[in-house]
N, C-alpha and C positions, 0 to 999 in steps of 0.2 A: 451584518455584512460578513460575508466570508473571507477567509485568508486569500483566496484567489483574486477575488474583487478588490481587496486592499492592495494587493500587489499590482493589479492593472491601473489602480488609481495612482499610485505611487510612481508607476512607471510613467504614465501619462503627464504626471507633473514634471518629472526629468525631462521628457521630450519638449514640453512647452517651454520650459527654462532654456534648453538648448536652442530652441527656435528663436526665442527673444535674443540670445547671444549672437547668433548668426545674423539675425536681421540688424542689429547694432553694428556689427562688423562691416555691413555693407555701408553704414553712413560715415565710418571713421576715414576709410581710404578706398577709392574704387579699385585699386588694383587687387584688394582683397575680395572683390565681388565674386569672381568665378569660384574661389574656394568655399566662400560663405555660402554661395547658391547651392554648390554641390553638397555641403554638409547639412544645410537647412532641407534640402530634397531628402536626404538619407534619413533624417530626423522624422520627416513627415512619413516616409515610406514605412519606417519602422513603427511609428505611432499607429499606422493604419492597420497593423497586424494585432493591435489590442482591440480592433472592432470585429464583430461578427463577419463571416467570410462574404456574404452577399449583402451586406449593408450598404446603403447609399453613402454613409459616412466614410466607410473605407474607401469606397470609389473616389469620392470627393478628395480625400486626403492624397490618394494616389495620383490623381489629376493634378493636384496643386504640386507634387513633387516632380511629376513629369515636365511641367512648365517650368519649374526652377531648373532642371537639368536642360531644357531647350534654351532657357535663357544664358545659362552658363556655357553652353555650346557655342552661342553666338559670339560670345567674348572670347573663347578659346576652343575653337573647332578641332584643333588636333590634338586635343587632350584626350587620352586613351581612357582614362578613368571616368570621366565626364560622359564618354560616348557609351562605355559599359554602363553606367548608371541609368541613362536615358533608355538604352535598349532593354535592360532587365524590368525596368519600370513599366515600358510600354507593353512587354510581353505579359506582365502580371496584370496589368488592366485589360488585356485582350482576353486572357483566360477568365478572369472574374465576369467580364461581359458575355462570353460565350456560356458560362455557367448559369448565369442569370437568363439568358435567352432559353437554354434547354429546360430550366426549372419552371420558366413561364408557360413554354410549350406544354411540358407535362401536365402543369396545374389546368391549362386549358382544356386538355384532352381529358382529363379526369372528370371535369365538371360537364363537359359536352356528353361523355358516357353515362353519367348519373341523369342528366336531363332526359336522354333518350329511353331510359328505363320505365 
């Protein structure tokens, strides 16, 4: 296993531990819920960056983060930090989806050209 892969696995474990802590915070007291959801979303968003750019796992992690930001916004709709987290996560998801669509279209085009020869 390479040093880079070891670092990714170590970082992944740290994010998973943080996620467990934020989840536990939600059970302690509901007033901590918006902050816990925000930080949990941040951990998922950062964890997604450990995955390949167009992987379904990366998109899934970002979708989970977006949902947590939405839930936090329902509890604190005027919180600028939560609003910003939601917007940036949503933009990142849109960008990844657009890249996947472009990649998919170019692959289809490539195979159509090969078949027609």
